N, C-alpha and C positions, 0 to 999 in steps of 0.2 A: 782058110778061114779070111774072109775079107768084109768091112765094113759097108751096109749095106746104105743106101743113099737116102737116109731118113731121120728125123729125130724124134726118138718117143716122147718126152716130159721134158718141158721147161719149169725148173724149181724156180722161185725166187725166196729169197733170202727175207724176211719181214721182223720189223721189231714187236709189232702188234697184230699176231693172227685173227683174233676177232675181228679188227678193224679192217685188215685187208680183206679177208672174206666178205665181209659185209659189203665191203666197196665193188669187188666181182658179183655178190648176188643183186647190188643195184644196178650193176651197168646189163642186167640180165642173162648172167650164165648161172646154169644149176649144179650147185654143189651135190658131188656123190655124197652119200648117206651112209655108205656102207663104212667108209673108211675116215673118222673125223676126229679120233683121237690123236691131239698135238699137231694136226696136219690139215690141209684144206683142197682137196682133188676137182677139177673144174674138165669136162669132157669139153676137148676144142676139135671138132670134126676127127680127124685121124690120128690127133696125138692131145697130152695130157698138158693142162696148166697145174703146177703144185705149190702150194705156200706152205712154207715150214719156217719155223721160227729161226733167225739167220744165225743166231749164236748154235745152234744145234746144227744146222745146215755145215757149217765151219766145221764142228768139232767132227761129224761123219765124216769130212772128206780128209780129217789130218792136217786144217788149218788153223791157223790162228785169226780170229774174227779180227783183223786191223783191217780198217778200210784204206782205199788208197789215196795218198794225199800230195801236196806238191810242197816241195821244199827248196827254195831259192829258184823257182822257175824250171824245178825237174820234177816229174811225175817220179813218185815211190811209189812201187808196186803192192797193194793189198788185195784182200779179200772181198770179191766183187760184189759179193752177194748173189750170183746166179750160177747156178749149175744147168748145164744141157743134160740129157741123159740118152742113153743109146740101150735099149731094153733088148736082152736076145731070146731067142728060141728055146737055148735049152741051159744049163747050169755050165757046161763046160765051153761054152762060146764065150763066158763072160772072161776067163784066163785067155784066150785065144786071141780076143779082142784087145784086152790090155797088153799081150806080148807084142803085137801087131803096131800099137802106139809107141811103146817104148822103142822097137824097130827104126819107127819113122822120127825118131827123136824127140817123143814126147816125155814125159816125166812122171812117174808111177807114184801115186800118193799113199794108197792102199792098195794092195794087191788083194784079188779074189780071195774072197773070206764069205761066212756064212754071215747072213745081216741078222738085224734084232729082229726083224720084221718077218723073218721064216726064208727070203730067198737067198740069192748069190748076190754080192756085189762088191765093185771096186771103184778108184778113181784113178785119175790120172789129168794131166794137164798140157796143152798143144804146146808149141814152141814159143806161143804169144803169152803163154798162163793164163788161158782162158780154161776152166774148169769144166770136165764131163764126168760124168758117173756112169758106169757101164755096170747092168744090174739084168739079173732073170727071175721075173717076178711073175709064179705060173700062177695067180689069181689075175694078172693083168694079160688078154690074150691078144696075139699078134696076129694078124689075116695074112693072108698070101699077097697081098700089096703092102705090108709095111704099118698097115692102121693098127693101132693099140686102143684097146677097148678098156675102159674101168668096169668092173662088177657091177649089178644092179640089186 
């Protein structure tokens, strides 16, 4: 199993979901109306922009919601508030991609497990600490070219 060269979802952790969603609405993006409870999704061509409360995103990934800081000229890593997501075509692929990430030197934060929204998900960080979610959501179809779509 290999990671396909694509990103399915970019999730921005936000402090005020209504304000952030309003901003992207005002920028001309159309918010998905099927999934609106505690999240905002916007179709962006063949990928999705998601807005989710920052504390909820950190909790879902198993991280403390501590922002990066600088101390004495040194950067101290923390939660950036951003997660990239790779959506899979099957539930079994979630664990396989997480295994591949760990073998490649990444760190598993949450192994593959049933998600509160009904699919399967897990999280890892790459060797630089960047957060990735690996998920299978049967309601978000992926076409043969790797483009993901929000249901209408």
